[in-house]
N, C-alpha and C positions, 0 to 999 in steps of 0.2 A: 423613857424616864431618864436614862443616863444622858441622852442627847439634850433634853431640856435642862438638866442640871449643868451640863457642860456649857450650854448657851448662856444660862444665868451667870455662871462664873465669868465667861467672856464679857458679858455686858457689864458686870460689876467691875471687872478689871479695866474696861474702857472708861467707865465713869471715874474711877480713881485716877487713871492717867490724865483724864481731862481736867480734874480738879488740881492735880499736881502742876500741869501745864499752865492753868489759869493763875495759880499762885506764883509760879515762876515769872509769868508775864507781868503780873502786878508788881512783883519785887523789882523786875527789870525796869519797868516804867518809872517806879519811884526813884531808883538809882539814876536813871537818865535825867529826871527832873532836877535832882540835886546837882548832877554834873553840869547841866545846862545853866542853872542858877549861878553856880560858881564861875562858869565860863563867861556868862554875861557880866558878872561883877568884875572879873578881870579885864574884860574888854572895855568896860565903862571907866576904868582907871585912866587918869590923864595921859600917862606915858604910852599906854596901849591904844588910846583913841586916835593916835596919829597913824595907825595902820591904814594903808590905802584900801578903798572899798572893794577892789577886785580880790585882794588878799583875804579880806574878811569873808567874802562870798566863798572862796576856796575853803576856808576854815569851817564855815557852816556846812558845806558839803561833806567834809570829813567827819563831822559829828552827827550827820543825818543817819538815823536808824529807822528802818521801816519795820513795823510789826503788823502781821496779819493774823487773822483767826487761826487757831490751831487746826481747825478742820481742813483748811486749805493745804496743810502740809501732809495730810493723810497719815499722820502719826510718825512720820520720818523726820528726825531732827539731825 
């Protein structure tokens, strides 16, 4: 009985951590979308549109953020 209770607590803890991580990911994605919109606006301004294409590609790589499912991290952040 103690083992089952302990297992239930561990499962609930895992569920809560998963919810927290999902909330964090959604918040991060929202912030990234805002940053990207602001960045695109700045690049579209006339004085910045003169940036050479290779430099723009470098900037895009700097702002690239890859997000994977939390389960791939095995809970380690």
